[in-house]
VMD Tcl script that builds the backbone (N, CA, C; Angstrom):
set m [mol new atoms 519]
animate dup $m
set s [atomselect $m all]
$s set {name element resname resid chain x y z} {
  {N N UNK 1 A 23.871 137.551 32.268}
  {CA C UNK 1 A 23.513 136.304 31.626}
  {C C UNK 1 A 24.811 135.836 30.870}
  {N N UNK 2 A 25.739 136.798 30.312}
  {CA C UNK 2 A 26.818 136.429 29.616}
  {C C UNK 2 A 27.751 135.421 30.413}
  {N N UNK 3 A 27.985 135.744 31.814}
  {CA C UNK 3 A 28.880 134.946 32.416}
  {C C UNK 3 A 28.347 133.400 32.722}
  {N N UNK 4 A 27.079 133.328 32.563}
  {CA C UNK 4 A 26.374 131.920 32.456}
  {C C UNK 4 A 26.682 131.172 31.279}
  {N N UNK 5 A 26.903 131.872 30.156}
  {CA C UNK 5 A 27.154 131.154 28.984}
  {C C UNK 5 A 28.533 130.379 28.946}
  {N N UNK 6 A 29.399 130.943 29.764}
  {CA C UNK 6 A 30.699 130.404 29.807}
  {C C UNK 6 A 30.871 129.215 30.734}
  {N N UNK 7 A 29.787 128.984 31.658}
  {CA C UNK 7 A 29.761 127.933 32.591}
  {C C UNK 7 A 29.104 126.723 32.042}
  {N N UNK 8 A 29.846 125.590 31.954}
  {CA C UNK 8 A 29.189 124.266 31.335}
  {C C UNK 8 A 28.063 124.019 32.245}
  {N N UNK 9 A 27.136 123.379 31.638}
  {CA C UNK 9 A 25.818 122.768 32.308}
  {C C UNK 9 A 26.259 121.818 33.366}
  {N N UNK 10 A 27.330 120.966 33.240}
  {CA C UNK 10 A 27.644 119.985 34.212}
  {C C UNK 10 A 28.145 120.628 35.330}
  {N N UNK 11 A 28.867 121.736 35.366}
  {CA C UNK 11 A 29.186 122.465 36.665}
  {C C UNK 11 A 27.935 122.991 37.503}
  {N N UNK 12 A 27.019 123.554 36.661}
  {CA C UNK 12 A 25.806 124.039 37.248}
  {C C UNK 12 A 24.962 122.916 38.010}
  {N N UNK 13 A 24.947 121.807 37.389}
  {CA C UNK 13 A 24.183 120.577 37.875}
  {C C UNK 13 A 25.011 120.048 39.062}
  {N N UNK 14 A 26.266 120.104 39.057}
  {CA C UNK 14 A 27.099 119.531 40.265}
  {C C UNK 14 A 26.848 120.554 41.309}
  {N N UNK 15 A 26.848 121.788 41.183}
  {CA C UNK 15 A 26.656 122.768 42.165}
  {C C UNK 15 A 25.249 122.599 42.721}
  {N N UNK 16 A 24.181 122.454 41.964}
  {CA C UNK 16 A 22.868 122.177 42.347}
  {C C UNK 16 A 22.902 121.055 43.100}
  {N N UNK 17 A 23.525 119.913 42.725}
  {CA C UNK 17 A 23.380 118.665 43.478}
  {C C UNK 17 A 24.071 118.745 44.798}
  {N N UNK 18 A 25.290 119.581 44.943}
  {CA C UNK 18 A 25.891 119.897 46.076}
  {C C UNK 18 A 25.084 120.513 47.136}
  {N N UNK 19 A 24.353 121.525 46.549}
  {CA C UNK 19 A 23.308 122.330 47.508}
  {C C UNK 19 A 22.227 121.522 48.010}
  {N N UNK 20 A 21.712 120.633 47.169}
  {CA C UNK 20 A 20.755 119.759 47.456}
  {C C UNK 20 A 21.052 118.758 48.564}
  {N N UNK 21 A 22.404 118.172 48.407}
  {CA C UNK 21 A 22.964 117.337 49.402}
  {C C UNK 21 A 23.214 118.099 50.672}
  {N N UNK 22 A 23.597 119.304 50.542}
  {CA C UNK 22 A 23.922 120.004 51.925}
  {C C UNK 22 A 22.485 120.160 52.550}
  {N N UNK 23 A 21.405 120.603 51.784}
  {CA C UNK 23 A 20.106 120.684 52.502}
  {C C UNK 23 A 19.659 119.331 53.030}
  {N N UNK 24 A 19.863 118.325 52.299}
  {CA C UNK 24 A 19.484 117.013 52.998}
  {C C UNK 24 A 20.258 116.682 54.279}
  {N N UNK 25 A 21.655 117.011 54.180}
  {CA C UNK 25 A 22.530 116.713 55.408}
  {C C UNK 25 A 21.907 117.676 56.655}
  {N N UNK 26 A 21.688 118.964 56.315}
  {CA C UNK 26 A 21.250 119.938 57.271}
  {C C UNK 26 A 19.911 119.437 58.011}
  {N N UNK 27 A 18.947 119.078 56.981}
  {CA C UNK 27 A 17.707 118.563 57.673}
  {C C UNK 27 A 17.808 117.374 58.387}
  {N N UNK 28 A 18.679 116.398 58.001}
  {CA C UNK 28 A 18.980 115.293 58.731}
  {C C UNK 28 A 19.498 115.511 60.120}
  {N N UNK 29 A 20.545 116.417 60.291}
  {CA C UNK 29 A 21.097 116.726 61.502}
  {C C UNK 29 A 20.127 117.470 62.388}
  {N N UNK 30 A 19.302 118.300 61.876}
  {CA C UNK 30 A 18.304 119.129 62.609}
  {C C UNK 30 A 17.237 118.058 63.187}
  {N N UNK 31 A 16.855 116.960 62.232}
  {CA C UNK 31 A 15.779 116.041 62.649}
  {C C UNK 31 A 16.259 115.319 63.892}
  {N N UNK 32 A 17.637 114.921 63.857}
  {CA C UNK 32 A 18.244 114.192 65.146}
  {C C UNK 32 A 18.196 115.158 66.362}
  {N N UNK 33 A 18.363 116.389 66.039}
  {CA C UNK 33 A 18.432 117.338 67.252}
  {C C UNK 33 A 16.870 117.413 67.895}
  {N N UNK 34 A 15.907 117.442 66.835}
  {CA C UNK 34 A 14.663 117.395 67.273}
  {C C UNK 34 A 14.126 116.104 68.068}
  {N N UNK 35 A 14.828 115.104 67.538}
  {CA C UNK 35 A 14.325 113.798 68.146}
  {C C UNK 35 A 14.989 113.834 69.708}
  {N N UNK 36 A 16.161 114.247 69.742}
  {CA C UNK 36 A 16.675 114.440 71.115}
  {C C UNK 36 A 15.833 115.273 72.095}
  {N N UNK 37 A 15.349 116.476 71.354}
  {CA C UNK 37 A 14.497 117.399 72.235}
  {C C UNK 37 A 13.130 116.616 72.635}
  {N N UNK 38 A 12.603 116.020 71.728}
  {CA C UNK 38 A 11.311 115.294 71.981}
  {C C UNK 38 A 11.677 114.163 72.951}
  {N N UNK 39 A 12.712 113.568 72.998}
  {CA C UNK 39 A 13.045 112.465 73.926}
  {C C UNK 39 A 13.063 113.157 75.325}
  {N N UNK 40 A 13.682 114.316 75.346}
  {CA C UNK 40 A 13.750 114.921 76.656}
  {C C UNK 40 A 12.521 115.288 77.189}
  {N N UNK 41 A 11.618 115.754 76.304}
  {CA C UNK 41 A 10.229 116.194 76.682}
  {C C UNK 41 A 9.490 114.939 77.125}
  {N N UNK 42 A 9.598 113.760 76.554}
  {CA C UNK 42 A 9.120 112.620 76.884}
  {C C UNK 42 A 9.463 112.202 78.271}
  {N N UNK 43 A 10.752 112.342 78.560}
  {CA C UNK 43 A 11.250 111.920 79.807}
  {C C UNK 43 A 10.608 112.924 80.996}
  {N N UNK 44 A 10.516 114.175 80.634}
  {CA C UNK 44 A 9.736 115.092 81.499}
  {C C UNK 44 A 8.294 114.529 81.876}
  {N N UNK 45 A 7.513 114.337 80.736}
  {CA C UNK 45 A 6.202 113.767 80.839}
  {C C UNK 45 A 6.172 112.470 81.746}
  {N N UNK 46 A 7.174 111.643 81.415}
  {CA C UNK 46 A 7.243 110.421 82.292}
  {C C UNK 46 A 7.451 110.679 83.847}
  {N N UNK 47 A 8.340 111.664 84.023}
  {CA C UNK 47 A 8.434 112.182 85.446}
  {C C UNK 47 A 7.185 112.760 86.070}
  {N N UNK 48 A 6.503 113.478 85.257}
  {CA C UNK 48 A 5.186 114.060 85.712}
  {C C UNK 48 A 4.261 112.877 85.990}
  {N N UNK 49 A 4.131 111.912 85.145}
  {CA C UNK 49 A 3.216 110.780 85.444}
  {C C UNK 49 A 3.712 110.047 86.795}
  {N N UNK 50 A 4.868 109.953 86.886}
  {CA C UNK 50 A 5.441 109.232 88.197}
  {C C UNK 50 A 5.053 110.207 89.406}
  {N N UNK 51 A 5.263 111.575 89.318}
  {CA C UNK 51 A 4.831 112.324 90.407}
  {C C UNK 51 A 3.402 112.369 90.681}
  {N N UNK 52 A 2.516 112.222 89.560}
  {CA C UNK 52 A 1.021 112.042 89.767}
  {C C UNK 52 A 0.639 110.951 90.365}
  {N N UNK 53 A 1.316 109.772 90.063}
  {CA C UNK 53 A 1.194 108.551 90.821}
  {C C UNK 53 A 1.365 108.559 92.244}
  {N N UNK 54 A 2.669 109.113 92.745}
  {CA C UNK 54 A 2.846 109.333 94.180}
  {C C UNK 54 A 2.015 110.216 94.698}
  {N N UNK 55 A 1.619 111.287 94.064}
  {CA C UNK 55 A 0.490 112.216 94.675}
  {C C UNK 55 A -0.693 111.621 94.930}
  {N N UNK 56 A -1.040 110.829 94.046}
  {CA C UNK 56 A -2.322 109.985 94.384}
  {C C UNK 56 A -2.248 109.109 95.541}
  {N N UNK 57 A -1.034 108.516 95.494}
  {CA C UNK 57 A -0.806 107.510 96.603}
  {C C UNK 57 A -0.830 108.339 97.923}
  {N N UNK 58 A -0.113 109.517 98.016}
  {CA C UNK 58 A -0.127 110.203 99.207}
  {C C UNK 58 A -1.520 110.823 99.577}
  {N N UNK 59 A -2.306 111.108 98.576}
  {CA C UNK 59 A -3.610 111.607 98.818}
  {C C UNK 59 A -4.513 110.510 99.468}
  {N N UNK 60 A -4.349 109.227 98.884}
  {CA C UNK 60 A -5.074 108.203 99.466}
  {C C UNK 60 A -4.730 107.954 100.996}
  {N N UNK 61 A -3.333 108.103 101.276}
  {CA C UNK 61 A -2.991 107.819 102.586}
  {C C UNK 61 A -3.479 109.075 103.491}
  {N N UNK 62 A -3.464 110.240 102.943}
  {CA C UNK 62 A -3.984 111.405 103.828}
  {C C UNK 62 A -5.525 111.094 104.109}
  {N N UNK 63 A -6.191 110.761 103.008}
  {CA C UNK 63 A -7.653 110.384 103.144}
  {C C UNK 63 A -7.978 109.448 104.396}
  {N N UNK 64 A -7.139 108.355 104.341}
  {CA C UNK 64 A -7.180 107.287 105.400}
  {C C UNK 64 A -6.881 107.797 106.665}
  {N N UNK 65 A -5.854 108.672 106.685}
  {CA C UNK 65 A -5.634 109.327 108.082}
  {C C UNK 65 A -6.662 110.132 108.529}
  {N N UNK 66 A -7.213 110.832 107.581}
  {CA C UNK 66 A -8.375 111.848 107.963}
  {C C UNK 66 A -9.571 110.985 108.451}
  {N N UNK 67 A -9.847 109.793 107.764}
  {CA C UNK 67 A -11.108 109.147 108.134}
  {C C UNK 67 A -10.752 108.604 109.693}
  {N N UNK 68 A -9.504 108.087 109.896}
  {CA C UNK 68 A -9.273 107.649 111.228}
  {C C UNK 68 A -9.466 108.783 112.288}
  {N N UNK 69 A -8.889 109.938 111.841}
  {CA C UNK 69 A -8.881 110.994 112.923}
  {C C UNK 69 A -10.094 111.883 112.791}
  {N N UNK 70 A -10.997 111.546 111.897}
  {CA C UNK 70 A -12.197 112.370 111.548}
  {C C UNK 70 A -12.904 112.538 112.920}
  {N N UNK 71 A -13.134 111.468 113.709}
  {CA C UNK 71 A -13.883 111.538 115.072}
  {C C UNK 71 A -13.176 112.555 115.984}
  {N N UNK 72 A -11.956 112.809 115.772}
  {CA C UNK 72 A -11.189 113.603 116.815}
  {C C UNK 72 A -11.017 115.069 116.241}
  {N N UNK 73 A -11.263 115.332 114.895}
  {CA C UNK 73 A -11.100 116.645 114.363}
  {C C UNK 73 A -12.425 117.320 113.925}
  {N N UNK 74 A -12.371 118.655 114.021}
  {CA C UNK 74 A -13.717 119.301 113.612}
  {C C UNK 74 A -13.589 119.373 112.076}
  {N N UNK 75 A -14.772 119.754 111.380}
  {CA C UNK 75 A -14.842 119.928 110.015}
  {C C UNK 75 A -13.903 120.887 109.486}
  {N N UNK 76 A -13.703 122.008 110.171}
  {CA C UNK 76 A -12.812 123.066 109.747}
  {C C UNK 76 A -11.418 122.590 109.823}
  {N N UNK 77 A -10.974 121.854 110.892}
  {CA C UNK 77 A -9.637 121.299 110.873}
  {C C UNK 77 A -9.393 120.314 109.613}
  {N N UNK 78 A -10.379 119.556 109.424}
  {CA C UNK 78 A -10.306 118.432 108.281}
  {C C UNK 78 A -10.107 119.316 106.925}
  {N N UNK 79 A -10.867 120.345 106.699}
  {CA C UNK 79 A -10.825 121.141 105.439}
  {C C UNK 79 A -9.472 121.766 105.417}
  {N N UNK 80 A -8.911 122.217 106.445}
  {CA C UNK 80 A -7.605 122.923 106.437}
  {C C UNK 80 A -6.410 121.683 106.226}
  {N N UNK 81 A -6.566 120.693 106.657}
  {CA C UNK 81 A -5.518 119.647 106.546}
  {C C UNK 81 A -5.635 119.063 105.069}
  {N N UNK 82 A -6.828 119.012 104.400}
  {CA C UNK 82 A -6.863 118.587 103.004}
  {C C UNK 82 A -6.325 119.697 102.310}
  {N N UNK 83 A -6.550 120.966 102.524}
  {CA C UNK 83 A -6.031 121.906 101.645}
  {C C UNK 83 A -4.478 121.967 101.787}
  {N N UNK 84 A -3.906 121.797 102.866}
  {CA C UNK 84 A -2.524 121.653 103.032}
  {C C UNK 84 A -1.881 120.540 102.256}
  {N N UNK 85 A -2.555 119.309 102.405}
  {CA C UNK 85 A -2.103 118.154 101.651}
  {C C UNK 85 A -2.123 118.397 100.156}
  {N N UNK 86 A -3.289 118.859 99.778}
  {CA C UNK 86 A -3.476 119.054 98.299}
  {C C UNK 86 A -2.401 120.112 97.753}
  {N N UNK 87 A -2.183 121.174 98.525}
  {CA C UNK 87 A -1.011 122.130 98.015}
  {C C UNK 87 A 0.297 121.542 98.083}
  {N N UNK 88 A 0.717 120.766 99.068}
  {CA C UNK 88 A 1.838 120.127 99.150}
  {C C UNK 88 A 2.186 119.085 97.895}
  {N N UNK 89 A 1.113 118.390 97.528}
  {CA C UNK 89 A 1.027 117.505 96.431}
  {C C UNK 89 A 1.193 118.223 95.077}
  {N N UNK 90 A 0.590 119.339 94.950}
  {CA C UNK 90 A 0.434 120.058 93.558}
  {C C UNK 90 A 1.732 120.859 93.398}
  {N N UNK 91 A 2.401 121.197 94.426}
  {CA C UNK 91 A 3.578 122.112 94.249}
  {C C UNK 91 A 4.538 121.684 93.346}
  {N N UNK 92 A 5.054 120.434 93.530}
  {CA C UNK 92 A 6.142 119.809 92.535}
  {C C UNK 92 A 5.497 119.650 91.256}
  {N N UNK 93 A 4.324 119.323 91.011}
  {CA C UNK 93 A 3.669 119.020 89.694}
  {C C UNK 93 A 3.525 120.389 89.004}
  {N N UNK 94 A 3.252 121.409 89.795}
  {CA C UNK 94 A 3.142 122.774 89.083}
  {C C UNK 94 A 4.691 123.132 88.510}
  {N N UNK 95 A 5.604 122.928 89.240}
  {CA C UNK 95 A 6.985 123.351 88.818}
  {C C UNK 95 A 7.226 122.510 87.487}
  {N N UNK 96 A 7.034 121.267 87.644}
  {CA C UNK 96 A 7.331 120.337 86.331}
  {C C UNK 96 A 6.452 120.814 85.132}
  {N N UNK 97 A 5.284 121.138 85.347}
  {CA C UNK 97 A 4.379 121.706 84.265}
  {C C UNK 97 A 5.057 122.957 83.754}
  {N N UNK 98 A 5.496 123.988 84.564}
  {CA C UNK 98 A 6.131 125.159 84.144}
  {C C UNK 98 A 7.443 124.868 83.320}
  {N N UNK 99 A 8.203 123.935 83.724}
  {CA C UNK 99 A 9.376 123.563 83.070}
  {C C UNK 99 A 9.070 122.851 81.740}
  {N N UNK 100 A 8.068 122.133 81.681}
  {CA C UNK 100 A 7.657 121.395 80.419}
  {C C UNK 100 A 7.065 122.534 79.393}
  {N N UNK 101 A 6.377 123.555 79.948}
  {CA C UNK 101 A 5.835 124.697 79.132}
  {C C UNK 101 A 6.977 125.496 78.553}
  {N N UNK 102 A 7.986 125.733 79.401}
  {CA C UNK 102 A 9.140 126.556 78.940}
  {C C UNK 102 A 9.899 125.711 77.746}
  {N N UNK 103 A 10.076 124.605 78.053}
  {CA C UNK 103 A 10.851 123.765 77.055}
  {C C UNK 103 A 10.058 123.644 75.700}
  {N N UNK 104 A 8.801 123.402 75.876}
  {CA C UNK 104 A 7.941 123.434 74.583}
  {C C UNK 104 A 7.999 124.720 73.798}
  {N N UNK 105 A 7.971 125.877 74.592}
  {CA C UNK 105 A 8.039 127.230 73.901}
  {C C UNK 105 A 9.386 127.320 73.315}
  {N N UNK 106 A 10.476 127.014 73.964}
  {CA C UNK 106 A 11.832 127.155 73.337}
  {C C UNK 106 A 11.942 126.256 72.110}
  {N N UNK 107 A 11.471 124.990 72.279}
  {CA C UNK 107 A 11.510 124.250 71.036}
  {C C UNK 107 A 10.589 124.777 69.805}
  {N N UNK 108 A 9.579 125.324 70.065}
  {CA C UNK 108 A 8.594 125.952 69.082}
  {C C UNK 108 A 9.460 127.102 68.446}
  {N N UNK 109 A 10.088 127.914 69.207}
  {CA C UNK 109 A 10.731 129.063 68.770}
  {C C UNK 109 A 11.925 128.666 67.851}
  {N N UNK 110 A 12.639 127.622 68.385}
  {CA C UNK 110 A 13.798 127.120 67.606}
  {C C UNK 110 A 13.386 126.481 66.212}
  {N N UNK 111 A 12.322 125.745 66.271}
  {CA C UNK 111 A 11.771 125.318 64.976}
  {C C UNK 111 A 11.391 126.336 63.973}
  {N N UNK 112 A 10.724 127.343 64.553}
  {CA C UNK 112 A 10.262 128.540 63.644}
  {C C UNK 112 A 11.545 129.108 63.039}
  {N N UNK 113 A 12.485 129.302 63.813}
  {CA C UNK 113 A 13.701 129.998 63.249}
  {C C UNK 113 A 14.328 129.104 62.256}
  {N N UNK 114 A 14.577 127.896 62.502}
  {CA C UNK 114 A 15.194 127.016 61.526}
  {C C UNK 114 A 14.342 126.783 60.257}
  {N N UNK 115 A 13.038 126.805 60.283}
  {CA C UNK 115 A 12.241 126.711 59.155}
  {C C UNK 115 A 12.328 127.973 58.404}
  {N N UNK 116 A 12.420 129.182 58.963}
  {CA C UNK 116 A 12.725 130.448 58.310}
  {C C UNK 116 A 14.062 130.473 57.604}
  {N N UNK 117 A 14.955 129.944 58.324}
  {CA C UNK 117 A 16.385 129.920 57.682}
  {C C UNK 117 A 16.387 128.915 56.474}
  {N N UNK 118 A 15.755 127.751 56.584}
  {CA C UNK 118 A 15.779 126.959 55.396}
  {C C UNK 118 A 14.887 127.482 54.334}
  {N N UNK 119 A 13.870 128.165 54.503}
  {CA C UNK 119 A 12.975 128.773 53.577}
  {C C UNK 119 A 13.665 129.861 52.903}
  {N N UNK 120 A 14.568 130.698 53.509}
  {CA C UNK 120 A 15.327 131.732 53.013}
  {C C UNK 120 A 16.381 131.226 52.069}
  {N N UNK 121 A 16.944 130.138 52.618}
  {CA C UNK 121 A 18.053 129.374 51.703}
  {C C UNK 121 A 17.457 128.832 50.506}
  {N N UNK 122 A 16.416 128.278 50.568}
  {CA C UNK 122 A 15.771 127.773 49.277}
  {C C UNK 122 A 15.373 128.880 48.368}
  {N N UNK 123 A 14.983 129.991 48.852}
  {CA C UNK 123 A 14.474 131.176 47.907}
  {C C UNK 123 A 15.673 131.611 47.152}
  {N N UNK 124 A 17.008 131.322 47.679}
  {CA C UNK 124 A 18.068 131.950 47.092}
  {C C UNK 124 A 18.622 131.150 46.003}
  {N N UNK 125 A 18.106 129.887 45.884}
  {CA C UNK 125 A 18.387 129.061 44.737}
  {C C UNK 125 A 17.568 129.305 43.555}
  {N N UNK 126 A 18.248 129.485 42.443}
  {CA C UNK 126 A 17.549 129.605 41.182}
  {C C UNK 126 A 18.126 128.992 40.110}
  {N N UNK 127 A 17.310 128.570 39.112}
  {CA C UNK 127 A 17.798 127.790 38.008}
  {C C UNK 127 A 17.774 128.686 36.796}
  {N N UNK 128 A 18.791 128.767 35.983}
  {CA C UNK 128 A 18.733 129.768 34.911}
  {C C UNK 128 A 17.770 129.182 33.810}
  {N N UNK 129 A 17.106 130.154 33.267}
  {CA C UNK 129 A 16.055 129.774 32.274}
  {C C UNK 129 A 16.593 129.197 30.897}
  {N N UNK 130 A 17.849 129.423 30.778}
  {CA C UNK 130 A 18.626 128.921 29.513}
  {C C UNK 130 A 20.063 129.111 29.727}
  {N N UNK 131 A 20.844 128.210 29.018}
  {CA C UNK 131 A 22.218 128.307 29.142}
  {C C UNK 131 A 22.776 129.398 28.208}
  {N N UNK 132 A 22.337 129.274 26.879}
  {CA C UNK 132 A 22.760 130.174 25.859}
  {C C UNK 132 A 21.419 130.974 25.405}
  {N N UNK 133 A 21.186 132.039 25.907}
  {CA C UNK 133 A 19.946 132.770 25.541}
  {C C UNK 133 A 19.836 133.113 24.015}
  {N N UNK 134 A 20.991 133.454 23.415}
  {CA C UNK 134 A 21.006 133.819 22.018}
  {C C UNK 134 A 20.966 132.631 21.022}
  {N N UNK 135 A 21.211 131.337 21.556}
  {CA C UNK 135 A 21.108 130.091 20.862}
  {C C UNK 135 A 19.750 129.441 20.880}
  {N N UNK 136 A 18.847 129.896 21.808}
  {CA C UNK 136 A 17.596 129.180 22.068}
  {C C UNK 136 A 16.724 129.142 20.802}
  {N N UNK 137 A 16.712 130.382 20.188}
  {CA C UNK 137 A 15.832 130.461 18.996}
  {C C UNK 137 A 16.455 129.566 17.762}
  {N N UNK 138 A 17.796 129.570 17.776}
  {CA C UNK 138 A 18.513 128.784 16.634}
  {C C UNK 138 A 18.101 127.317 17.004}
  {N N UNK 139 A 18.312 126.953 18.338}
  {CA C UNK 139 A 18.027 125.485 18.559}
  {C C UNK 139 A 16.559 125.101 18.185}
  {N N UNK 140 A 15.738 125.890 18.637}
  {CA C UNK 140 A 14.203 125.700 18.362}
  {C C UNK 140 A 13.994 125.629 16.939}
  {N N UNK 141 A 14.510 126.525 15.982}
  {CA C UNK 141 A 14.272 126.666 14.684}
  {C C UNK 141 A 14.884 125.344 13.984}
  {N N UNK 142 A 16.160 125.004 14.294}
  {CA C UNK 142 A 16.687 123.877 13.717}
  {C C UNK 142 A 15.955 122.469 13.982}
  {N N UNK 143 A 15.511 122.483 15.296}
  {CA C UNK 143 A 14.769 121.159 15.755}
  {C C UNK 143 A 13.335 121.080 14.901}
  {N N UNK 144 A 12.678 122.276 14.815}
  {CA C UNK 144 A 11.557 122.263 13.973}
  {C C UNK 144 A 11.539 121.901 12.538}
  {N N UNK 145 A 12.827 122.201 12.019}
  {CA C UNK 145 A 13.219 121.898 10.534}
  {C C UNK 145 A 13.545 120.487 10.512}
  {N N UNK 146 A 13.376 119.673 11.613}
  {CA C UNK 146 A 13.841 118.178 11.628}
  {C C UNK 146 A 15.349 117.964 11.723}
  {N N UNK 147 A 16.167 118.924 12.213}
  {CA C UNK 147 A 17.500 118.540 12.189}
  {C C UNK 147 A 17.792 117.784 13.534}
  {N N UNK 148 A 18.738 116.871 13.400}
  {CA C UNK 148 A 18.824 115.906 14.666}
  {C C UNK 148 A 19.564 116.663 15.822}
  {N N UNK 149 A 19.419 116.203 17.030}
  {CA C UNK 149 A 20.102 116.879 18.238}
  {C C UNK 149 A 21.615 116.814 18.068}
  {N N UNK 150 A 22.083 115.743 17.592}
  {CA C UNK 150 A 23.618 115.749 17.330}
  {C C UNK 150 A 24.084 116.892 16.429}
  {N N UNK 151 A 23.309 116.965 15.275}
  {CA C UNK 151 A 23.691 117.983 14.211}
  {C C UNK 151 A 23.535 119.377 14.779}
  {N N UNK 152 A 22.464 119.646 15.576}
  {CA C UNK 152 A 22.172 120.953 16.157}
  {C C UNK 152 A 23.459 121.230 17.125}
  {N N UNK 153 A 23.826 120.277 17.966}
  {CA C UNK 153 A 24.817 120.361 18.947}
  {C C UNK 153 A 26.153 120.815 18.166}
  {N N UNK 154 A 26.396 120.134 17.174}
  {CA C UNK 154 A 27.670 120.352 16.455}
  {C C UNK 154 A 27.853 121.679 15.814}
  {N N UNK 155 A 26.621 122.122 15.194}
  {CA C UNK 155 A 26.453 123.165 14.346}
  {C C UNK 155 A 26.581 124.518 15.354}
  {N N UNK 156 A 25.991 124.361 16.459}
  {CA C UNK 156 A 26.015 125.598 17.390}
  {C C UNK 156 A 27.078 125.570 18.480}
  {N N UNK 157 A 27.953 124.552 18.435}
  {CA C UNK 157 A 29.089 124.426 19.318}
  {C C UNK 157 A 28.534 124.429 20.823}
  {N N UNK 158 A 27.634 123.505 20.951}
  {CA C UNK 158 A 27.032 123.431 22.449}
  {C C UNK 158 A 26.833 121.890 22.584}
  {N N UNK 159 A 26.688 121.433 23.804}
  {CA C UNK 159 A 26.633 119.985 24.042}
  {C C UNK 159 A 25.144 119.491 23.766}
  {N N UNK 160 A 25.031 118.333 23.593}
  {CA C UNK 160 A 23.750 117.784 23.198}
  {C C UNK 160 A 22.758 117.914 24.490}
  {N N UNK 161 A 23.259 117.760 25.756}
  {CA C UNK 161 A 22.417 118.021 26.923}
  {C C UNK 161 A 21.863 119.484 27.091}
  {N N UNK 162 A 22.646 120.365 26.594}
  {CA C UNK 162 A 22.352 121.720 26.530}
  {C C UNK 162 A 21.121 121.860 25.473}
  {N N UNK 163 A 21.250 121.218 24.271}
  {CA C UNK 163 A 20.193 121.297 23.347}
  {C C UNK 163 A 18.961 120.717 23.896}
  {N N UNK 164 A 19.022 119.640 24.580}
  {CA C UNK 164 A 17.893 118.957 25.208}
  {C C UNK 164 A 17.217 119.860 26.336}
  {N N UNK 165 A 18.114 120.598 27.017}
  {CA C UNK 165 A 17.725 121.443 28.145}
  {C C UNK 165 A 16.884 122.573 27.528}
  {N N UNK 166 A 17.411 123.164 26.413}
  {CA C UNK 166 A 16.682 124.230 25.786}
  {C C UNK 166 A 15.292 123.882 25.346}
  {N N UNK 167 A 15.335 122.711 24.628}
  {CA C UNK 167 A 13.953 122.238 24.194}
  {C C UNK 167 A 12.982 121.864 25.225}
  {N N UNK 168 A 13.571 121.283 26.371}
  {CA C UNK 168 A 12.637 121.049 27.583}
  {C C UNK 168 A 12.247 122.377 28.096}
  {N N UNK 169 A 13.011 123.223 28.290}
  {CA C UNK 169 A 12.644 124.676 29.063}
  {C C UNK 169 A 11.637 125.210 28.182}
  {N N UNK 170 A 11.733 125.192 26.829}
  {CA C UNK 170 A 10.603 125.804 26.009}
  {C C UNK 170 A 9.514 124.780 25.739}
  {N N UNK 171 A 9.415 123.787 26.427}
  {CA C UNK 171 A 8.428 122.652 26.242}
  {C C UNK 171 A 8.129 122.268 24.875}
  {N N UNK 172 A 9.360 122.001 24.094}
  {CA C UNK 172 A 9.126 121.508 22.772}
  {C C UNK 172 A 9.389 120.106 22.651}
  {N N UNK 173 A 10.130 119.478 23.629}
  {CA C UNK 173 A 10.451 118.060 23.651}
  {C C UNK 173 A 10.340 117.523 25.047}
}
mol reanalyze $m
mol bondsrecalc $m
mol representation Tube
mol addrep $m
């Protein structure tokens, strides 16, 4: 606590403002990265929708072919042809779904790691309860006696903002 008495309040405030600005910058850059990741996921979803459209189109064409050749094929042959067509259409879709799932899982893990990192950084920031611990009682006592903030500041050789800070911390003013 002694070493904090020698550090002016302005330096502590500047340091805290610097840390807050850094955290804002950090969150802004991470937000832009997340936006890029979400954009890539959106493009994969768009690609999946396109694949579904083409698969439906191919399915309709296959159904038309089957209806034309139905008279020529047995029920078992029709069933096998449908199975083959469905498998061929679902294979690319399955691959895309797996890729999307993988990307989502990686993004989720990255977000969790970054949130934990930010939380641990915020936990390390602490604000001192008082600048001059031994002067707190003097400041409070003089203020309760009706002495002005300027006079208290001059008498105890501390700045007026420090006097106000002590009063605010002790919920007197």
